N, C-alpha and C positions, 0 to 999 in steps of 0.2 A: 345087553343089560336090560333088566326089567324096569317097569315103570317105578317100582319102589326104590330102585337105585337112583333114578333121576330125582325123585322127590327128596331122598336123603342128601344128595349132593346140593340141591337147591337150598335145603334147610341149613346145611353147613355154610354155604356162601352167605346166606342171610345172617346167620349168627356172627360170622366174621365181620360183615359190614356193620352190624349194630355194635359189636364189641369194639371195633376201631373208632366209631364215633363217640361211644361212651368213654373209652380209654383216653381219648384226646380231649374230653370234656366239652366237645362242641355243642352237643344237644343240651347239656345241663345249662350252659351259659345262655343259649338261645331261649330255653324255657323260662329260666329265671328272669331274663330281661323282659320277656313278654308278660310275665306275671306281676312284675314289680313296677312301681312308679319310680321316678327319679329321686323322690324324697326318701325312699326306704333304703335300707342297707344293701350292700352288694351280696353276691352269691357267697354263702358261707363256705369256709374251707372244708368242713365236714361233709357237705354235699358233694363237693368236688372229689374228695377222697372216696366217698361212697360210689360215685359214678366210675371212678377208676377201678374199684373192686368189681363192680358190675361188668365193666368192660373185660376185665380179666376172666370173669366167670363165663362170659359169652365165648371167649377164646377157648376156655376149658371145655365147654359143652361142644363146640365144633370139633375139638380134638377127640373127645370121647365118641362122638358120632362117627368120626372118621375111623376110629379103631373098631367100632361096631360094624361099619360098612365092610371092612376087610376081615371080619371075624377073628380079630386079634384078642379081644377080651370078651368075657361072658356077660350076659345081661345083668347078673347079680352085681358084678364089679361096676358096671355102668350105673346101676341104681345107687350104689354106695358113693360113686364118683359124683353123683348129682346131689344126694341128700346131705353129705357132710359139708361141701362148700355152701350149699343153700343155708344151712344152719349158721355157718360162720358169717355169711352176708347179713342174715337177719340180726345177729348179735351186733354187728358193726352198725347196721341201720338204727337199732335201738339206742346204742351208745351215741351215735351222731345226732339223734333227735334231742337227747338231753344236753349235748354241748351247744346246740343252737339257741337254747333258752337263756 
């Protein structure tokens, strides 16, 4: 295997690790507890849902990179597989920002 293959596998592993932490909302709760005093409200449900969606997105990116690694899909499909979910996540983030107010 070439060096490029090892880098792709490392990136896939990193995306799976980040995705699992976001999917389980571990990092969101840690960051929110760090940023807030005890006097303020708890982590909003919309932020937890957004972290859940971002975790799923990381799993999706790892899956797409795995398909690219084995030459199963073309780069154009990879681009569409990244752009469409990114747009969905941005819409969810915009909606969740209004729900927190």
